[in-house]
C-alpha positions in Angstrom: 0.0 0.0 0.0 1.4 3.4 -1.0 1.8 6.4 1.2 -1.1 8.7 1.6 -1.0 12.5 1.2 -0.7 13.0 4.9 2.4 10.8 5.2 3.9 12.4 2.1 3.4 15.9 3.6 5.0 14.7 6.8 8.0 13.5 4.7 8.3 16.9 2.9 8.1 18.7 6.3 10.8 16.5 7.7 13.0 16.8 4.7 12.8 20.6 4.8 15.0 20.6 7.9 17.6 18.1 6.7 20.6 20.3 5.8 24.0 20.7 7.4 23.6 22.5 10.7 19.9 22.3 10.3 17.3 22.1 13.1 15.9 18.6 12.7 12.2 18.3 13.4 11.7 22.1 13.5 8.7 22.0 11.1 7.1 19.1 12.9 7.4 20.9 16.2 6.0 24.1 14.7 3.0 22.3 13.3 2.3 20.5 16.6 2.8 23.6 18.8 0.8 25.8 16.5 -2.1 23.3 16.5 -2.0 23.2 20.3 -2.1 27.0 20.6 -4.9 27.1 18.0 -7.0 24.7 20.1 -7.0 27.3 22.9 -7.4 30.4 20.8 -9.6 29.4 17.9 -10.2 25.6 17.5 -11.6 26.0 14.0 -8.2 27.0 12.8 -6.5 23.8 14.1 -6.3 21.9 10.8 -5.1 24.7 8.6 -2.6 25.9 11.2 -1.2 22.4 11.5 -0.6 22.0 7.8 0.7 25.6 7.5 3.2 24.7 10.2 4.2 21.5 8.3 5.1 23.4 5.2 5.9 27.0 6.4 9.6 26.7 5.5 9.5 24.9 2.2 10.2 28.2 0.5 13.6 28.3 2.3 14.8 25.0 0.8 17.9 25.7 -1.3 19.1 28.5 1.0 22.7 28.1 2.1 21.7 27.9 5.8 18.8 26.6 7.7 16.3 29.4 8.5 16.9 28.9 12.2 20.5 30.0 11.8 19.2 33.5 11.0 18.6 34.2 14.6 17.7 37.8 14.4 15.2 39.7 12.3 18.0 41.9 10.9 19.9 38.8 9.6 16.7 37.6 7.9 16.0 40.9 6.3 19.6 41.1 5.0 19.1 37.9 2.9 16.7 38.3 0.0 16.3 34.5 -0.3 15.1 34.4 3.3 12.8 37.4 2.9 11.1 35.7 -0.1 10.7 32.3 1.5 7.2 32.9 2.9 5.9 33.9 -0.5 7.5 30.8 -2.1 6.1 28.5 0.5 2.6 30.0 0.0 3.0 29.5 -3.8 3.8 25.8 -3.3 0.9 25.3 -1.0 -1.6 27.1 -3.2 -0.8 24.6 -5.9 -1.9 21.8 -3.6 -5.7 21.3 -3.6 -7.4 22.3 -0.4 -4.4 24.2 1.0 -5.4 27.8 0.2 -6.1 28.9 3.8 -3.0 27.2 5.1 -1.0 28.9 2.3 -2.2 32.3 3.5 -1.1 31.5 7.0 2.4 30.4 5.8 2.8 33.6 3.7 2.4 35.8 6.7 4.2 33.7 9.4 7.1 36.2 9.6 5.0 39.3 9.9 5.4 41.1 13.3 2.6 42.6 15.4 4.4 46.0 15.2 4.7 45.9 11.4 8.4 45.3 11.2 8.2 41.8 9.8 8.1 40.5 6.2 7.3 39.9 3.4 4.5 42.4 3.3 5.1 44.5 6.4 1.5 44.2 7.7 0.7 44.8 11.4 -1.7 44.0 14.2 -5.0 42.3 13.3 -4.2 42.7 9.6 -2.0 39.6 10.1 -4.2 36.5 9.9 -4.7 34.9 13.3 -3.3 31.6 12.0 -0.1 33.4 11.0 0.2 35.1 14.4 -0.1 31.6 16.0 2.7 30.3 13.7 4.9 33.3 14.6 4.9 32.2 18.2 5.3 28.5 17.4 8.1 29.2 14.9 10.0 31.5 17.4 9.7 29.0 20.3 11.1 26.2 18.2 13.8 28.2 16.5 14.8 29.7 19.8 16.1 26.4 21.0 13.3 25.8 23.6 13.2 22.1 22.9 16.9 21.4 23.1 17.6 18.8 25.9 19.8 21.3 27.8 17.3 24.2 27.7 15.1 25.3 30.6 11.6 25.9 29.3 10.6 28.5 31.9 13.8 30.5 31.3 13.4 30.3 27.5 9.8 31.4 27.6 10.7 34.3 29.9 13.3 35.4 27.5 11.0 35.2 24.5 8.3 37.0 26.4 10.3 40.2 25.8 9.1 40.1 22.2 5.5 40.6 23.3 4.0 43.7 21.7 6.6 43.6 19.0 6.5 40.1 17.3 3.0 39.2 18.7 0.2 40.6 20.8 0.0 40.4 24.6 -3.3 38.5 24.4 -1.8 35.8 22.2 1.3 35.4 24.3 -0.9 35.0 27.4 -2.8 32.2 25.6 0.4 30.6 24.6 1.6 30.6 28.3 -1.7 28.8 29.2 -0.7 25.9 26.9 2.6 25.5 28.8 0.6 24.0 31.8 0.4 20.8 29.7 3.8 19.6 30.8 3.4 16.2 29.1 2.9 17.8 25.7 6.0 20.0 26.0 8.1 17.2 27.3 7.1 15.1 24.3 8.1 17.9 21.9 11.6 17.7 23.4 11.8 13.9 22.9 12.8 13.3 19.3 11.8 9.6 19.6 8.2 10.6 20.5 7.7 13.0 17.5 6.9 10.5 14.8 4.0 9.0 16.8 2.8 12.5 17.7 2.7 13.4 14.0 1.0 10.1 13.1 -1.6 10.6 15.8 -2.3 14.2 14.7 -2.6 13.2 11.0 -5.2 10.6 12.0 -7.1 13.0 14.2 -7.2 16.0 11.8 -7.1 14.2 8.5 -6.0 15.9 5.3 -8.1 18.1 3.0 -10.4 15.9 1.0 -9.0 17.3 -2.2 -5.6 16.0 -1.4 -6.7 12.4 -1.1 -7.7 12.2 -4.7 -5.4 11.1 -7.5 -4.6 14.7 -8.5 -3.9 15.7 -5.0 -1.5 12.8 -4.3 0.2 13.4 -7.7 0.8 17.1 -6.8 2.2 16.3 -3.4 4.6 13.8 -5.1 5.7 16.6 -7.5 6.5 18.9 -4.6 8.4 16.1 -2.9 10.5 15.5 -6.1 11.1 19.2 -6.7 12.4 19.7 -3.1 14.7 16.7 -3.5 16.1 18.3 -6.6 16.7 21.6 -4.8 18.6 19.8 -2.1 20.7 17.7 -4.4 21.2 19.1 -7.9 22.5 15.7 -9.0 19.0 14.4 -9.0 17.5 17.2 -11.1 16.1 16.6 -14.5 
């Protein structure tokens, strides 16, 4: 039996982070954390936020460094390839049937509450709520919060200084409410637990119905092949 669209998307998400000095499982963690936050803030967004988190960085494939190595907004803004990656990710996702809303969230996941983000420089509630959720999840994962040696409470306290700049106070308060689920956060730190967490979430949420059809599976396969070619030019053609 072949892989379904959900499993293929999980493979694409995993592959996005496999580069030298990469941050393995970053996209998986962003998807899981964003879905958890959405379940508190706006449960109807859970599915689209999850898949936006899965694929939010596919537009950065081919960059010389993993996106998490650009550890300040200034470093990101100085690299045109990085500034353009949310638009490219959205373009890939819009080509996949049933992913238009998730694509909108991915496009704006680097926008900041104060308007200093990218690629469009929008601010406040002009940023889709799903994108605001992704901004927190992406920052928490990229900030090293899930490294074995990190102290979660200290890490969250440090990231809290971005409140009012990268995200709203209300959304950060909602995020902090999710941290009471210690089992969930401990599982995000355990790399061996992540595949089962992803499989469980795929079964729970399902994939857009349009992706389960023949055309949907074929398009996901095309994306997978294109990303492989970007990672290894020897396979292109």
